[in-house]
SEKOLSE-990636 format. One record per residue (C-alpha): x, y, z; residue in one letter. Coordinates in steps of 0.2 Angstrom, whole numbers, padded with zeros to 4 digits, always signed. Layout:
# SEKOLSE-990636
XYZa ...
***
This chain:
# SEKOLSE-990636
-0157+0088-0111m -0156+0107-0107t -0138+0114-0108a -0132+0122-0091i -0118+0134-0088h -0101+0127-0090p -0096+0131-0073a -0109+0119-0066l -0103+0104-0076l -0097+0089-0066a -0081+0087-0076r -0075+0103-0068n -0071+0093-0052t -0057+0085-0061s -0047+0101-0061k -0047+0101-0042l -0031+0096-0033r -0029+0078-0028n -0032+0080-0010s -0049+0089-0013l -0056+0079-0028r -0061+0063-0018p -0070+0074-0005v -0079+0084-0019a -0084+0068-0028l -0091+0059-0013a -0101+0075-0008a -0108+0076-0026m -0114+0058-0023n -0123+0063-0008g -0111+0059+0007s -0117+0071+0021s -0100+0069+0030k -0091+0076+0014d -0103+0089+0011v -0100+0096+0029a -0082+0094+0026k -0083+0105+0011l -0092+0118+0020q -0078+0120+0032t -0064+0119+0019l -0072+0132+0007v -0069+0146+0019r -0051+0145+0016n -0049+0139-0002l -0041+0150-0016p -0054+0158-0027h -0052+0146-0042d -0054+0131-0031e -0069+0138-0022a -0078+0141-0039i -0073+0123-0044g -0085+0116-0031l -0100+0124-0040l -0104+0107-0048p -0105+0099-0031v -0117+0113-0024f -0128+0111-0040y -0129+0092-0038a -0134+0094-0019n -0148+0106-0023l -0157+0095-0035d -0176+0099-0033p -0181+0081-0037s -0174+0076-0020s -0186+0087-0010i -0197+0077+0001p -0216+0079-0002s -0227+0090+0009l -0235+0074+0016d -0218+0068+0022v -0215+0085+0029l -0230+0084+0040d -0223+0068+0049n -0205+0074+0051i -0207+0082+0068a -0215+0066+0075d -0205+0053+0068t -0188+0061+0069s -0184+0053+0052t -0166+0057+0045h -0166+0065+0028f -0149+0066+0021p -0155+0076+0006c -0162+0090+0018i -0146+0090+0028e -0135+0091+0012n -0145+0105+0005a -0145+0116+0020s -0126+0113+0022t -0124+0117+0004t -0133+0134+0005l -0121+0138+0019h -0106+0134+0009a -0112+0143-0006l -0115+0159+0004s -0097+0159+0010a -0087+0175+0005n -0075+0164-0005s -0090+0159-0016v -0103+0173-0017v -0091+0187-0015r -0078+0179-0026n -0072+0190-0040p -0072+0174-0051l -0090+0169-0047f -0098+0166-0064p -0114+0177-0062l -0120+0171-0079a -0123+0154-0070s -0137+0162-0059a -0152+0158-0071p -0147+0139-0069d -0143+0139-0051l -0158+0150-0045w -0172+0138-0048p -0164+0125-0038r -0158+0137-0024i -0176+0144-0022w -0185+0128-0022k -0174+0122-0008w -0175+0139+0002m -0194+0138+0000e -0194+0120+0007f -0182+0123+0021l -0193+0138+0027e -0207+0125+0029l -0196+0112+0036y -0188+0123+0050y -0206+0128+0055d -0209+0109+0058s -0193+0104+0067v -0189+0108+0086p -0184+0126+0090a -0167+0131+0085r -0155+0142+0094t -0153+0161+0089i -0136+0158+0082s -0143+0144+0071e -0157+0155+0065v -0145+0169+0062m -0133+0158+0053s -0147+0152+0041m -0154+0170+0038r -0136+0177+0034v -0133+0163+0022a -0150+0165+0013q -0148+0184+0012s -0130+0183+0005q -0135+0171-0009i -0151+0182-0013l -0141+0198-0014l -0128+0190-0025k -0141+0183-0037f -0150+0200-0037a -0134+0207-0046e -0139+0197-0062h -0153+0207-0071p -0163+0193-0078q -0162+0183-0061t -0166+0198-0051c -0182+0201-0061t -0187+0183-0058e -0183+0184-0040m -0193+0199-0035f -0209+0193-0044v -0207+0177-0034t -0219+0176-0019k -0209+0173-0003g -0192+0181-0008v -0195+0197+0000r -0201+0188+0016r -0185+0178+0017i -0175+0194+0015l -0185+0203+0028a -0183+0189+0040a -0164+0190+0038a -0164+0209+0040w -0175+0208+0056m -0164+0194+0063t -0148+0204+0060m -0155+0220+0067v -0161+0212+0083h -0148+0199+0086h -0132+0203+0076m -0128+0221+0079y -0115+0224+0092a -0112+0241+0099a -0094+0239+0101d -0092+0233+0083e -0099+0246+0071p -0095+0235+0056a -0110+0224+0060t -0121+0239+0055l -0117+0237+0037g -0121+0219+0037v -0138+0221+0045t -0144+0234+0032a -0140+0223+0016l -0156+0213+0015p -0166+0229+0017l -0157+0237+0003l -0163+0223-0009a -0181+0227-0002l -0181+0245-0005s -0187+0244-0023d -0205+0240-0018m -0219+0243-0031k -0235+0237-0023d -0244+0233-0006l -0241+0215-0008q -0222+0218-0007s -0225+0228+0009l -0236+0214+0016d -0222+0201+0013e -0209+0212+0022v -0221+0214+0037a -0224+0195+0037d -0205+0192+0037g -0203+0204+0051c -0215+0195+0062g -0231+0196+0054g -0237+0213+0059s -0234+0232+0055y -0229+0234+0074d -0215+0222+0071a -0209+0230+0055l -0210+0248+0063v -0200+0242+0078f -0187+0235+0067t -0186+0250+0057l -0184+0262+0072t -0171+0250+0080k -0161+0250+0064n -0161+0269+0064i -0157+0270+0083s -0142+0258+0080q -0136+0269+0066a -0138+0285+0076v -0128+0277+0090a -0113+0276+0078n -0117+0293+0069s -0099+0297+0064k -0096+0280+0057s -0097+0277+0038q -0106+0261+0043m -0120+0271+0050a -0122+0279+0033v -0122+0262+0025t -0135+0256+0037s -0147+0271+0037i -0148+0274+0018a -0158+0258+0014p -0170+0262+0028v -0173+0279+0020l -0175+0272+0003l -0188+0259+0010f -0198+0273+0019l -0199+0283+0003r -0205+0268-0006d -0218+0264+0007t -0224+0282+0006f -0229+0279-0012n -0238+0262-0010i -0247+0262+0007s -0255+0277+0015p -0261+0266+0029d -0244+0261+0033f -0237+0279+0032v -0251+0283+0045a -0246+0269+0056f -0227+0275+0055l -0232+0292+0060l -0243+0287+0074s -0228+0277+0081h -0215+0291+0081g -0206+0289+0064i -0204+0308+0063v -0194+0308+0079s -0183+0294+0073s -0180+0303+0056l -0175+0319+0066v -0162+0309+0076s -0155+0302+0060a -0150+0320+0055l -0135+0318+0066d -0128+0305+0055i -0113+0313+0045d -0107+0306+0029g -0111+0302+0010l -0123+0289+0004q -0113+0278-0008p -0115+0281-0026s -0125+0270-0037t -0126+0268-0055e -0130+0285-0063g -0132+0293-0046v -0118+0303-0038p -0114+0302-0019p -0127+0311-0009q -0127+0318+0009s -0136+0307+0020v -0143+0322+0030q -0151+0328+0014v -0158+0311+0010l -0165+0310+0027c -0172+0328+0026l -0180+0323+0010d -0189+0308+0018t -0193+0319+0033l -0202+0332+0023i -0212+0319+0014q -0219+0313+0031y -0221+0330+0038l -0232+0335+0024n -0245+0321+0028v -0261+0328+0033s -0265+0335+0046p -0247+0339+0047g -0246+0349+0064y -0244+0333+0076p -0229+0328+0066w -0222+0345+0066t -0224+0346+0085v -0215+0329+0086q -0201+0335+0075a -0198+0351+0085l -0198+0341+0101q -0185+0330+0094a -0174+0344+0091g -0176+0348+0072l -0172+0366+0073l -0156+0363+0083r -0150+0351+0070r -0153+0363+0056i -0142+0376+0064i -0129+0363+0067t -0129+0356+0050f -0130+0373+0042s -0111+0374+0040g -0111+0358+0029n -0124+0365+0017v -0113+0368+0002v -0123+0363-0014t -0138+0372-0021a -0148+0356-0019s -0144+0355+0000d -0149+0374+0001a -0165+0371-0008r -0170+0357+0003k -0167+0366+0019h -0176+0382+0013s -0191+0371+0008e -0192+0365+0026l -0190+0382+0033l -0200+0392+0021l -0214+0380+0015t -0216+0365+0026v -0215+0372+0043l -0225+0388+0040p -0240+0377+0034r -0243+0371+0051t -0240+0388+0060m -0259+0391+0062v -0260+0377+0075f -0258+0381+0094y -0246+0367+0099p -0235+0371+0084v -0233+0389+0089i -0230+0384+0107v -0216+0372+0102e -0209+0385+0089m -0208+0398+0103k -0199+0387+0114k -0187+0381+0101s -0182+0398+0095f -0180+0404+0113s -0168+0390+0117h -0158+0392+0101l -0157+0411+0102e -0138+0411+0106t -0134+0398+0094l -0143+0406+0080s -0133+0422+0083r -0116+0413+0080s -0104+0420+0067e -0104+0403+0058q -0123+0403+0056f -0124+0421+0051s -0113+0417+0036r -0124+0402+0032s -0136+0402+0017v -0149+0396+0029l -0148+0412+0040h -0160+0422+0028g -0174+0408+0028p -0171+0406+0047w -0174+0424+0051n -0190+0424+0039i -0197+0410+0049l -0192+0418+0066k -0202+0434+0061a -0217+0423+0057l -0215+0414+0074v -0214+0430+0083d -0229+0437+0075a -0240+0422+0079r -0233+0421+0096a -0240+0438+0100k -0257+0432+0094v -0255+0417+0105l -0251+0428+0120s -0266+0439+0117t -0277+0424+0115w -0271+0415+0131e -0273+0432+0141a -0291+0433+0135s -0296+0416+0142g -0294+0407+0125r -0313+0403+0122a -0317+0422+0121s -0324+0434+0108s -0309+0432+0098l -0315+0415+0093a -0332+0421+0089c -0337+0420+0071y -0346+0437+0072n -0332+0449+0071l -0343+0464+0075k -0348+0459+0093l -0336+0458+0108t -0345+0447+0121k -0335+0435+0131r -0345+0420+0136n -0342+0407+0122f -0357+0395+0121s -0365+0392+0104d -0359+0382+0090v -0368+0379+0073v -0362+0368+0059r -0351+0381+0051t -0348+0394+0064a -0345+0396+0083a -0352+0411+0093y -0350+0418+0110c -0369+0419+0113s -0387+0416+0105r -0388+0435+0104e -0372+0435+0094c -0378+0421+0083q -0395+0429+0078r -0386+0445+0074a -0374+0437+0063d -0387+0427+0054w -0397+0442+0050l -0381+0451+0045d -0377+0438+0031g -0373+0421+0038h -0389+0414+0032r -0384+0418+0014d -0366+0410+0016e -0369+0396+0028c -0370+0383+0014g -0355+0388+0005i -0346+0389+0021l -0350+0371+0025l -0342+0366+0008t -0327+0377+0012a -0324+0369+0029h -0325+0352+0021l -0313+0358+0007t -0300+0365+0019y -0301+0352+0032a -0306+0362+0047e -0319+0350+0051v -0313+0337+0064g -0300+0348+0072l -0300+0348+0091p -0310+0362+0099y -0294+0371+0105r -0287+0372+0087e -0303+0379+0080k -0304+0392+0093c -0286+0397+0091f -0287+0397+0072i -0302+0409+0073r -0293+0420+0085a -0279+0421+0072l -0291+0425+0059l -0299+0438+0069h -0282+0446+0072s -0277+0446+0054d -0294+0452+0048y -0293+0467+0060q -0275+0471+0054r -0279+0469+0035l -0297+0477+0034r -0291+0491+0023l -0282+0479+0011e -0297+0468+0011i -0309+0482+0006s -0297+0487-0008m -0296+0470-0015r -0315+0468-0014m -0318+0484-0023l -0305+0479-0036h -0313+0462-0038f -0331+0469-0040m -0325+0482-0053t -0316+0468-0063e -0330+0455-0061h -0347+0464-0059p -0361+0453-0053r -0350+0439-0048e -0350+0432-0031y -0334+0431-0021f -0326+0426-0005f -0311+0432+0005v -0298+0419+0009a -0283+0420+0021f -0268+0410+0015d -0257+0405+0029y -0246+0393+0020t -0231+0405+0017v -0217+0410+0028a -0219+0429+0025t -0235+0429+0033g -0254+0428+0029v -0259+0432+0011q -0276+0440+0008c -0285+0435-0007l -0302+0439-0015v -0308+0424-0026l -0323+0419-0036p -0336+0410-0025a -0336+0396-0038t -0319+0390-0031e -0328+0384-0015l -0340+0372-0023g -0351+0368-0038e -0356+0384-0048k -0373+0390-0044g -0376+0377-0031r -0378+0389-0016f -0386+0406-0015r -0373+0418-0009i -0378+0436-0004g -0363+0447-0006g -0345+0444+0001a -0341+0430+0013s -0332+0438+0028r -0315+0432+0033g -0315+0414+0027l -0298+0405+0029m -0291+0395+0016a -0276+0384+0020v 
***
């Protein structure tokens, strides 16, 4: 016979007080009445006596008493009474009580012996509850809370934790518990409920593969829609209590979960973005406090944790729709508001990355510039405050503002010209205004303009331009975006013509007989950078015949 942990041995019941011992013995022998009585008593028992009931719980979770699946098929029709099912369900509720799972005397070393019995019954009860008549929300919630409390406790034991999370179905049960709590347990007038709802998700945040995510989605209702709805609702509940430490406790697992998701499922990330996760993350920047420290990890500002997650999602291609969402949700206002709390070098770097790297990457797109222009206009007074002027973010803010002002001028000129005008024409030498012709790699204002540009060199560069368009993802952009990008390119080409000529001359001197192209890099906050690069960087060497320099290609 395999030895079990001493705390689970039947002889331990002899140490119970005289009034409790007969109830424990009867419950151990299968008395449903006494098992139910113990569930009531255990909530108020001293720590040592509550732990003394572990042999009773162990006995009532004997997996050999689990009915077969054939019997389960007939349960709903026959209304057969199965004491073993009733006892196991009651035992799990008793085991989940604070005086047991949160008891400082709980012998965590007994987890490897208890876990197999607990899981086999949990797995069976999931099937059983799907077969019996519908239960009330309070019954469902009670069951889910009990399951999650037990699983979270056993996850503290390294060996058992490893075994748990490679067991199919565990994540589904935890996800179902989290979903039930978010939708039914949270009470607006009781912020403490926030901390409880997030606990199951905290155990789910260490996902490694798509199968884990699918299990979580299954537990939340069987679809990505249901999972996203639960995530956003959890965030909105935390934001509603943004000044409470419980809000921090609630939001941190969501952010960790989103970061895991980012690494394992591009499809789900795209689904999150299309369902407004960026707006939710921006609203979460209002939550003020420190994420609790974990082993080896110091406490971290939840705003910085949230910002880190937000930056991940803003960087997903094509980028600009998510930037527009973030701006409309008030991202820049929140940066100014939070600037007084940026005290560490890490905080400053993360905010500077947003202002000087992430946002400028999308500043070639019409809707981004429109929203940027609005945001800076509305925040002009706030950005001039004495507090913000002393902030470490004041310098990066002004650099971004200068870029916004410059792009806004191009935008105004483009809009005044009728948008689809000569400014969007690929032939930069002609100035006709009736925009009509489009070929695979260029757009022209007329047939005449197209012919002139073809003879002037486009026939030699068309193939390499096609590769460039595929490389730099301009293909597939909406018509308006393409037109504005070309207008921006035209403006910068005219302004930088002398510099471009000098760089071309320098390249030809350094690399005689080597073909090249001119690239405009719009990814920096300080403004467009003009580069002259070898033509081989656009495609396979020697694949295309290129006559001279490509004029004004934009590389982002």
